[in-house]
C-alpha positions in Angstrom: -21.6 4.8 13.8 -23.8 6.0 16.5 -23.0 5.5 20.2 -26.1 3.1 20.7 -25.1 1.0 17.6 -21.3 0.5 19.0 -22.7 -0.5 22.3 -25.0 -2.9 20.9 -22.2 -4.3 18.8 -19.9 -4.9 21.5 -22.4 -6.3 24.0 -23.2 -8.8 21.3 -19.5 -10.1 21.3 -18.6 -8.2 18.1 -15.0 -6.7 17.8 -14.9 -3.2 15.8 -11.9 -2.4 13.8 -11.6 0.9 11.9 -9.0 2.9 9.8 -8.3 6.4 10.8 -5.4 8.8 9.7 -3.8 5.5 8.2 -3.8 3.7 11.7 -6.1 0.9 12.3 -8.0 1.0 15.8 -9.8 -1.6 17.7 -12.6 -1.5 20.1 -13.9 -4.3 22.1 -15.4 -5.7 25.2 -13.2 -8.0 27.5 -15.1 -10.2 30.0 -12.9 -11.3 32.9 -14.1 -13.7 35.8 -15.7 -10.8 37.7 -15.7 -7.7 35.6 -16.2 -6.4 32.1 -14.1 -3.7 30.7 -13.9 -2.0 27.4 -10.6 -1.9 25.3 -9.6 0.7 22.7 -6.4 1.4 21.1 -4.3 0.8 18.0 -4.5 -2.5 16.5 -0.9 -3.5 17.2 -0.3 -1.4 20.4 -1.4 -1.1 23.7 -4.9 -0.6 24.5 -6.8 1.7 27.1 -9.2 -0.1 29.2 -11.9 1.3 31.4 -15.2 -0.4 32.9 -17.0 2.7 31.8 -17.9 3.0 28.1 -18.1 6.7 28.4 -14.7 7.0 29.5 -13.2 5.2 26.3 -15.8 6.9 24.0 -15.5 10.5 24.8 -11.9 10.8 26.2 -9.2 12.2 23.7 -6.7 9.5 23.8 -5.0 9.7 20.3 -5.8 13.5 19.7 -9.4 12.7 19.0 -12.2 10.8 21.1 -13.5 7.6 19.8 -16.8 9.5 19.3 -14.9 12.0 16.8 -13.0 9.3 15.1 -16.2 7.3 14.3 -17.9 10.2 13.1 -15.1 11.1 10.7 -14.8 7.6 9.1 -16.9 6.4 6.4 -18.7 3.1 7.0 -16.6 1.3 4.5 -13.6 1.7 6.8 -15.4 0.0 9.6 -15.1 -3.7 10.0 -17.1 -5.9 12.5 
């Protein structure tokens, strides 16, 4: 999944889930009263949040960055 596609899906209110190395991860956009943040992490665990998309997309939080994870998974392992 490309960066542009992911951004578009998040801004359209979609929550993305995918399987990577036998774990399920989530990416979503969280709207607060005065701000918006991106959240990324394991589905049943704590999430990393940031107001900047690039911070969650390119930083290695779980040994791989989100961009690397999405490049390695097949489209059948990504859920909208």
